[in-house]
C-alpha positions as CSV (number, residue, x, y, z in Angstrom):
1,M,-48.6,79.0,3.3
2,L,-45.8,76.9,4.8
3,H,-42.7,79.0,5.5
4,Y,-39.1,77.7,5.3
5,D,-35.7,79.2,5.0
6,I,-34.6,76.8,2.2
7,A,-36.5,74.7,-0.3
8,I,-34.5,72.0,-2.1
9,V,-36.2,70.6,-5.3
10,G,-34.7,67.2,-6.0
11,G,-34.1,64.4,-3.5
12,G,-31.2,62.6,-5.3
13,I,-27.8,62.2,-3.7
14,A,-26.8,65.9,-4.2
15,G,-30.1,67.3,-2.8
16,M,-30.1,64.9,0.2
17,T,-26.4,65.7,0.9
18,L,-27.3,69.4,1.1
19,A,-30.3,68.7,3.4
20,C,-28.1,66.6,5.7
21,A,-25.4,69.3,5.7
22,L,-27.9,71.9,6.9
23,K,-29.2,69.8,9.8
24,D,-27.7,71.8,12.6
25,S,-27.7,75.2,10.9
26,G,-30.7,76.6,12.6
27,L,-32.3,77.0,9.1
28,S,-35.6,75.3,8.3
29,V,-35.5,73.1,5.2
30,V,-38.0,71.4,3.0
31,L,-36.9,68.7,0.5
32,I,-39.2,68.2,-2.5
33,E,-38.8,65.0,-4.6
34,A,-41.0,63.9,-7.5
35,K,-40.3,60.2,-7.5
36,P,-41.2,57.8,-4.7
37,Q,-38.2,56.9,-2.6
38,S,-38.7,53.2,-3.3
39,A,-38.2,53.9,-7.0
40,A,-35.0,55.9,-6.4
41,V,-33.5,53.2,-4.1
42,A,-34.3,50.5,-6.6
43,K,-32.0,52.0,-9.3
44,G,-29.2,49.7,-10.3
45,Q,-26.6,52.5,-10.6
46,A,-23.2,52.5,-8.9
47,Y,-20.7,55.3,-8.5
48,A,-17.1,55.9,-7.8
49,I,-16.9,57.9,-4.6
50,S,-13.8,60.1,-4.3
51,L,-11.7,60.6,-1.2
52,L,-13.1,64.1,-0.8
53,S,-16.7,62.9,-1.0
54,S,-15.9,60.3,1.6
55,R,-14.6,63.0,3.9
56,I,-17.7,65.1,3.3
57,F,-19.9,62.1,4.2
58,Q,-17.7,61.6,7.3
59,G,-18.3,65.2,8.3
60,L,-22.0,64.7,7.9
61,G,-21.9,61.7,10.2
62,V,-23.2,59.1,7.7
63,W,-19.9,57.6,6.5
64,Q,-19.6,54.9,9.2
65,K,-23.0,53.5,8.1
66,M,-22.1,53.6,4.4
67,L,-18.6,52.1,4.7
68,P,-19.5,48.5,5.5
69,Q,-21.8,48.3,2.5
70,I,-19.5,49.7,-0.1
71,S,-16.2,48.7,-1.7
72,T,-12.8,50.3,-1.2
73,F,-10.3,50.3,-3.9
74,R,-6.6,50.6,-3.1
75,Q,-5.1,50.4,-6.6
76,I,-6.0,52.0,-9.9
77,H,-4.6,50.6,-13.2
78,L,-4.6,53.1,-16.1
79,S,-3.8,51.8,-19.6
80,D,-4.1,52.6,-23.3
81,A,-5.7,49.7,-25.2
82,D,-3.1,47.0,-25.7
83,Y,-0.1,49.2,-25.0
84,P,2.0,47.4,-22.3
85,G,2.8,50.5,-20.3
86,V,0.3,50.5,-17.4
87,V,0.2,53.3,-14.8
88,Q,-0.4,52.0,-11.3
89,F,-1.7,54.3,-8.6
90,Q,-1.2,53.3,-5.0
91,P,-2.3,54.8,-1.7
92,Q,1.3,55.7,-0.8
93,D,1.2,58.1,-3.8
94,L,-1.1,60.3,-1.6
95,N,-0.2,59.0,1.8
96,T,-3.7,57.7,2.3
97,D,-5.2,54.4,3.2
98,A,-7.3,54.1,0.0
99,L,-7.7,55.7,-3.4
100,G,-11.5,55.7,-3.5
101,Y,-14.7,53.8,-3.1
102,V,-17.5,52.3,-5.1
103,A,-21.1,52.6,-3.8
104,E,-24.4,51.4,-5.2
105,H,-27.1,54.0,-5.5
106,G,-29.4,52.2,-3.1
107,V,-26.8,52.1,-0.4
108,L,-26.1,55.9,-0.6
109,Q,-29.8,56.8,-0.9
110,T,-30.9,54.6,2.0
111,C,-28.2,55.8,4.3
112,L,-28.9,59.5,3.6
113,Q,-32.7,58.9,3.7
114,E,-32.5,57.2,7.2
115,F,-30.2,60.0,8.4
116,L,-32.7,62.7,7.4
117,Q,-35.4,61.0,9.4
118,E,-33.5,62.1,12.5
119,C,-33.0,65.7,11.3
120,S,-35.8,67.7,13.0
121,G,-35.1,70.8,10.9
122,V,-35.7,69.0,7.6
123,N,-39.2,68.2,6.2
124,W,-39.7,65.9,3.3
125,L,-42.4,66.1,0.6
126,C,-42.3,62.9,-1.6
127,P,-43.7,62.2,-4.1
128,A,-44.3,65.9,-4.8
129,E,-44.3,67.9,-8.0
130,V,-43.6,71.6,-8.3
131,L,-46.4,73.2,-10.2
132,R,-45.4,76.8,-10.1
133,V,-42.5,79.0,-8.9
134,E,-42.7,82.8,-8.3
135,Y,-39.7,84.8,-7.4
136,L,-40.4,87.8,-5.1
137,A,-38.1,90.4,-3.7
138,D,-37.6,88.7,-0.4
139,A,-38.8,85.1,-1.0
140,V,-39.7,82.4,-3.5
141,E,-43.2,81.0,-3.5
142,L,-44.0,77.5,-4.8
143,E,-47.1,75.5,-5.4
144,V,-46.4,71.8,-4.9
145,F,-48.8,68.9,-5.6
146,V,-48.1,66.3,-2.8
147,T,-49.4,62.8,-3.3
148,E,-47.9,61.0,-0.3
149,P,-46.7,62.1,3.2
150,P,-43.0,61.6,4.0
151,F,-41.7,58.7,6.1
152,P,-45.2,57.9,7.5
153,T,-45.3,56.0,10.8
154,T,-48.4,57.3,12.5
155,E,-50.9,60.0,11.5
156,G,-49.6,62.1,14.4
157,D,-46.2,62.3,12.8
158,L,-47.5,64.1,9.8
159,G,-48.6,67.3,11.5
160,G,-45.3,69.1,10.9
161,L,-46.0,69.2,7.2
162,G,-49.6,70.3,7.5
163,L,-50.7,66.8,6.2
164,S,-52.9,64.2,7.7
165,G,-53.2,60.5,7.0
166,S,-56.7,60.8,5.5
167,N,-55.9,63.7,3.2
168,N,-52.5,63.1,1.6
169,K,-53.2,64.5,-1.9
170,R,-53.3,68.2,-2.0
171,V,-51.6,71.3,-3.3
172,E,-49.2,72.9,-0.7
173,K,-48.2,76.5,-0.9
174,I,-44.6,77.0,0.2
175,S,-42.6,80.1,0.8
176,A,-38.8,80.0,1.1
177,R,-36.0,82.6,1.4
178,S,-33.9,80.5,-1.0
179,L,-34.6,77.9,-3.6
180,V,-32.1,75.2,-4.6
181,A,-32.5,73.2,-7.8
182,A,-31.1,69.7,-7.5
183,D,-33.6,68.3,-10.1
184,G,-31.2,66.8,-12.7
185,A,-29.7,67.6,-16.0
186,R,-33.1,68.6,-17.5
187,S,-33.9,70.8,-14.5
188,P,-37.3,72.4,-14.9
189,I,-36.4,74.9,-12.2
190,R,-33.3,76.0,-14.1
191,T,-35.2,76.2,-17.4
192,A,-38.1,78.2,-15.9
193,A,-35.6,80.6,-14.4
194,G,-34.1,81.4,-17.8
195,I,-30.6,80.1,-17.0
196,H,-28.9,79.0,-20.2
197,T,-26.5,76.1,-20.6
198,Y,-23.7,75.3,-23.0
199,G,-22.0,72.1,-24.0
200,W,-22.5,69.3,-26.4
201,Q,-23.6,65.7,-26.8
202,Y,-20.7,63.3,-27.4
203,W,-20.6,60.8,-30.2
204,Q,-20.6,58.1,-27.6
205,S,-23.1,56.3,-25.4
206,C,-22.3,54.6,-22.1
207,I,-23.2,51.0,-21.3
208,V,-23.4,50.0,-17.6
209,C,-23.8,46.6,-16.1
210,T,-22.7,44.4,-13.2
211,V,-20.7,41.3,-13.6
212,K,-19.3,38.6,-11.2
213,P,-15.8,37.4,-12.2
214,E,-14.4,34.0,-11.3
215,K,-11.3,35.4,-9.6
216,P,-11.0,38.1,-6.9
217,H,-11.0,41.8,-8.1
218,N,-8.4,42.5,-5.3
219,D,-9.9,46.0,-4.6
220,T,-8.5,47.3,-7.9
221,A,-10.2,49.8,-10.3
222,Y,-9.3,49.7,-13.9
223,E,-9.6,52.5,-16.6
224,R,-8.5,51.2,-20.0
225,F,-8.8,53.6,-23.0
226,W,-9.8,52.1,-26.3
227,P,-10.2,54.1,-29.6
228,S,-13.9,53.7,-29.3
229,G,-14.0,55.1,-25.8
230,P,-13.0,54.5,-22.1
231,F,-13.7,51.2,-20.4
232,A,-13.8,51.1,-16.6
233,I,-14.0,48.3,-14.1
234,L,-15.1,49.3,-10.6
235,P,-14.9,46.8,-7.7
236,L,-18.1,46.2,-5.8
237,P,-18.8,44.2,-2.6
238,E,-19.2,40.4,-2.8
239,N,-16.6,40.2,-5.6
240,R,-18.8,41.9,-8.1
241,C,-17.7,44.6,-10.6
242,R,-19.4,47.5,-12.2
243,I,-18.7,48.0,-15.9
244,V,-18.8,51.5,-17.4
245,W,-18.2,50.9,-21.2
246,T,-18.2,53.9,-23.6
247,A,-18.7,53.3,-27.3
248,P,-20.1,55.2,-30.3
249,H,-23.9,55.3,-30.3
250,E,-24.7,52.7,-32.9
251,Q,-22.1,50.3,-31.5
252,A,-23.4,50.7,-28.0
253,K,-27.0,50.0,-29.1
254,A,-25.8,46.9,-31.0
255,L,-23.9,45.6,-28.0
256,V,-26.8,46.0,-25.6
257,A,-29.1,44.2,-28.1
258,L,-26.9,41.1,-28.0
259,D,-28.0,38.1,-26.0
260,D,-26.1,37.5,-22.8
261,E,-23.6,35.0,-24.2
262,Q,-22.7,37.2,-27.1
263,F,-22.5,40.3,-24.9
264,L,-20.2,38.5,-22.4
265,A,-18.0,37.4,-25.3
266,E,-17.6,41.0,-26.5
267,L,-17.2,42.2,-22.9
268,S,-14.4,39.7,-22.3
269,R,-12.4,41.1,-25.2
270,R,-12.3,44.4,-23.4
271,Y,-12.1,43.0,-19.9
272,G,-9.3,40.6,-20.5
273,S,-8.7,37.3,-18.7
274,R,-7.1,38.5,-15.5
275,M,-10.2,37.6,-13.4
276,G,-11.3,34.5,-15.2
277,G,-14.8,33.9,-16.6
278,L,-17.6,36.4,-16.2
279,S,-21.3,36.1,-15.3
280,L,-23.8,38.9,-15.7
281,E,-25.9,40.1,-12.8
282,G,-29.0,42.2,-13.5
283,S,-29.8,44.3,-16.5
284,R,-27.7,46.3,-19.0
285,F,-28.4,49.9,-19.5
286,V,-27.3,52.4,-22.1
287,F,-27.4,56.2,-22.0
288,P,-26.0,59.0,-24.1
289,V,-23.1,61.0,-22.8
290,Q,-23.0,64.8,-22.7
291,L,-21.0,67.7,-21.4
292,M,-23.0,70.6,-20.0
293,Q,-22.2,73.7,-17.9
294,S,-24.8,76.3,-16.8
295,S,-23.9,79.9,-17.8
296,R,-24.5,80.8,-14.1
297,Y,-25.1,78.8,-11.0
298,T,-27.1,81.4,-9.1
299,K,-29.5,84.3,-9.4
300,S,-31.4,86.1,-6.7
301,R,-33.2,83.5,-4.5
302,L,-31.9,80.5,-6.6
303,A,-28.9,78.2,-6.7
304,L,-28.2,75.2,-8.9
305,I,-26.3,72.1,-7.7
306,G,-25.3,68.7,-9.1
307,D,-26.6,67.8,-12.6
308,A,-28.9,70.8,-12.7
309,A,-25.7,72.9,-12.9
310,H,-23.3,70.6,-14.9
311,C,-22.8,67.2,-16.5
312,C,-19.6,65.6,-17.6
313,H,-18.2,62.5,-19.4
314,P,-18.2,59.5,-17.2
315,V,-14.4,58.9,-17.6
316,G,-12.8,59.1,-14.2
317,G,-16.1,58.9,-12.3
318,Q,-16.3,62.6,-11.5
319,G,-20.0,63.5,-12.0
320,L,-21.6,62.6,-8.7
321,N,-18.6,63.8,-6.8
322,M,-18.9,67.2,-8.3
323,G,-22.5,67.4,-7.1
324,I,-21.6,66.2,-3.5
325,R,-18.9,68.9,-3.4
326,D,-21.5,71.5,-4.7
327,A,-23.8,70.6,-1.8
328,A,-21.2,70.9,0.8
329,A,-19.9,74.2,-0.5
330,L,-23.4,75.7,-0.8
331,A,-24.3,74.5,2.8
332,Q,-21.1,76.3,4.0
333,V,-22.0,79.5,2.2
334,L,-25.6,79.5,3.5
335,Q,-24.6,78.7,7.1
336,S,-21.9,81.4,7.1
337,A,-24.3,84.0,5.8
338,H,-27.0,83.0,8.3
339,R,-24.6,83.3,11.2
340,Q,-23.6,86.8,10.1
341,G,-27.3,87.8,9.8
342,E,-27.3,88.1,6.0
343,D,-30.2,87.4,3.7
344,I,-29.4,83.8,2.6
345,G,-31.3,84.3,-0.7
346,A,-29.6,87.5,-1.7
347,G,-27.8,87.4,-5.0
348,T,-24.6,88.6,-3.4
349,V,-24.6,85.8,-0.9
350,L,-25.3,83.0,-3.4
351,K,-22.7,84.5,-5.8
352,R,-20.0,83.3,-3.3
353,Y,-21.1,79.8,-4.0
354,E,-21.0,80.3,-7.8
355,R,-17.5,81.9,-7.7
356,W,-16.3,78.9,-5.7
357,R,-17.8,76.0,-7.6
358,Q,-18.3,77.1,-11.2
359,S,-14.6,77.5,-12.0
360,E,-13.6,74.3,-10.1
361,N,-16.3,72.3,-12.0
362,L,-15.1,73.8,-15.3
363,T,-11.6,72.4,-14.6
364,I,-13.1,68.9,-14.1
365,L,-15.3,69.2,-17.2
366,A,-12.3,70.3,-19.3
367,F,-10.1,67.5,-17.8
368,T,-12.7,64.7,-18.6
369,D,-13.3,66.1,-22.1
370,F,-9.5,66.2,-22.7
371,L,-9.1,62.6,-21.6
372,D,-11.9,61.3,-23.8
373,R,-10.7,63.2,-26.9
374,L,-7.1,62.4,-26.4
375,F,-7.6,58.6,-26.0
376,S,-10.7,57.9,-28.1
377,N,-8.9,57.9,-31.5
378,N,-6.2,56.3,-33.5
379,W,-4.6,59.4,-34.9
380,L,-0.8,58.8,-34.7
381,P,0.3,62.2,-33.3
382,L,-2.2,61.9,-30.5
383,V,-1.2,58.2,-29.9
384,V,2.4,59.4,-29.4
385,I,1.4,62.3,-27.1
386,R,-0.8,60.2,-24.9
387,R,1.7,57.4,-24.5
388,L,4.3,60.1,-23.6
389,G,1.8,61.2,-21.0
390,L,1.5,57.7,-19.6
391,W,5.3,57.5,-19.5
392,L,5.4,60.8,-17.5
393,L,2.9,59.5,-15.0
394,V,5.1,56.5,-14.4
395,R,8.4,58.3,-14.3
396,V,7.7,61.7,-12.8
397,P,6.1,61.5,-9.3
398,P,4.9,65.1,-9.1
399,V,2.9,64.7,-12.4
400,K,1.5,61.4,-11.1
401,K,0.5,63.0,-7.7
402,Y,-1.2,66.0,-9.4
403,A,-3.3,63.8,-11.7
404,L,-4.3,61.6,-8.7
405,Q,-5.2,64.6,-6.6
406,L,-7.4,65.9,-9.4
407,M,-9.2,62.5,-9.8
408,T,-9.7,62.1,-6.0
409,G,-11.0,65.6,-5.4
410,L,-8.0,66.8,-3.4
411,R,-7.2,69.8,-5.7
412,G,-9.0,73.1,-5.2
413,R,-10.8,74.5,-2.1
414,P,-12.2,71.8,0.1
415,P,-15.5,72.4,2.0
416,Q,-15.2,72.7,5.8
417,L,-17.2,69.5,6.2
418,A,-14.4,67.5,4.6
419,S,-12.0,68.6,7.5
420,H,-14.2,67.3,10.4
């Protein structure tokens, strides 16, 4: 039996952020990830990174390594289909140097992964599948099937995990005082623990792809609302752009099935001509959109973070940022309890994290759902209301500032990591 203070199941961005945040806590951590890291890094995803998330990464000590490899946007253009009234957000609206960032999955994953190699208190099991979880009064016991040692360099480096270079397929028995589920929207850990979720599937799917325009994107992010769904353009390094295009399911499937030339023609109708001609880079992907909130984020010995706890509509690029904030908040709660000599797996301790994050996440879920429903239709009363809302954003600075703070993560209680 290998003993740890905290076992994190799920080595995505949220799980790795939590492990990084616990590096100097005095707590021993094991991070268990089912997929090989090469597969995770190869994903073609890209994310909007909020100002708060950038401050959390800065507090961790990984931001300076990420920053040269990602894109900074200093303007946001918000518009409603062909309506001429465009809301322009600028850094001076928040007295900041930027409004946000766009990072590719591989960049974030690689930077966090390399940072964790230097964290002596964190051990990595990957690929590793959790076979069984048993909750005891004072611990959680896991059986984990490990198929490859973590970060191998020489056989001698594997001793800390009880593994050897010649015997790297085995069942490990692990005991932890607290278990964290960061294993995605279909979280087996959450399901096995009997934690229910509520929410719904939207009538829309999301198409994502990367394009290279003829003209510079000028570090500007665009969110244009069409009756079929939101359409976002996010600036990437090397003058590329990430497209996040929401459309009804059947329309989305039909669009993805088009050949490149036809798809680019349809894309240009939404994209406009401001950046000239477009060329596709890489593949197109489509996935359904859902809203999900867990009925609880914790129970004795267990906490949920990231997509295991909640999922939201992609409008506004909030999903990953919620998970990063979860990780920083949970790390703060666990470290505070540890310093005070409390049991870090006790329900009363973990409940502090739940009270902090569940209500804040619900606000974001409601906000993104409201935006999608308000703009994804042609019903005249709602058209009038939303265009009045755009007028208010342009004409009333406090309304504009509040909306921008909500989108950039600067509303609510910030984790201590974000103030470093």
